[in-house]
C-alpha positions in Angstrom: 5.3 11.4 -7.5 5.9 15.2 -7.9 8.4 16.7 -5.5 5.7 18.9 -3.9 3.3 16.0 -3.5 2.9 14.2 -0.2 3.0 10.4 -0.1 -0.6 10.5 1.2 -1.8 12.5 -1.8 0.0 10.2 -4.2 -1.7 7.1 -2.6 -5.2 8.6 -2.6 -4.7 9.7 -6.3 -3.4 6.2 -7.2 -6.4 4.5 -5.7 -9.0 6.9 -7.0 -11.5 5.6 -9.5 -10.1 2.0 -9.6 -11.3 -1.2 -8.1 -8.4 -3.2 -6.6 -8.6 -6.8 -5.5 -5.4 -6.4 -3.5 -3.0 -3.7 -2.5 0.6 -4.7 -1.5 2.3 -2.5 1.0 6.1 -2.8 0.9 8.5 -3.8 3.5 10.5 -0.6 3.0 8.0 1.4 5.1 6.7 -1.5 7.2 10.1 -2.6 8.5 11.8 0.7 9.0 11.0 1.9 12.5 11.2 5.7 11.7 8.5 5.2 9.1 6.0 3.6 11.5 3.5 6.5 11.4 3.7 6.7 7.6 3.0 2.9 7.5 -0.1 3.4 9.7 -1.3 6.2 7.5 -0.8 4.1 4.3 -2.8 1.2 5.8 -5.6 3.5 6.7 -5.6 5.3 3.4 -5.9 1.9 1.6 -8.7 0.9 3.9 -10.6 4.2 3.2 -9.9 4.5 -0.5 -9.9 0.9 -1.6 -12.3 -0.7 0.9 -12.9 -3.8 -1.2 -9.2 -4.6 -1.6 -7.3 -7.1 0.4 -4.1 -5.7 2.0 -0.9 -7.8 1.8 2.6 -7.1 2.8 5.9 -8.0 1.0 9.4 -8.2 2.3 11.1 -7.1 -0.9 10.4 -6.6 -4.5 11.2 -10.2 -5.1 8.1 -11.5 -3.2 5.6 -8.9 -4.2 3.7 -11.2 -6.5 3.7 -13.9 -3.9 2.3 -11.4 -1.3 -0.6 -10.5 -3.7 -1.3 -14.1 -4.7 -1.8 -15.1 -1.0 -5.1 -13.0 -1.2 -6.0 -13.5 -4.9 -6.2 -17.2 -5.1 
């Protein structure tokens, strides 16, 4: 992400033009109370820009694959 780019812009650009089966949202923004509003924006951006994708949540990088597989099986 470029320094002048907002996280929201980066998310929308990343989702544009692709069909995703699942989008994993990390625990780094989900668990950190000061990032609650960003977390809400991320969830809604995924819903709007990847409406066919399941949304899953991981706790750390180690369980990212498991989080996606819960919805891809």
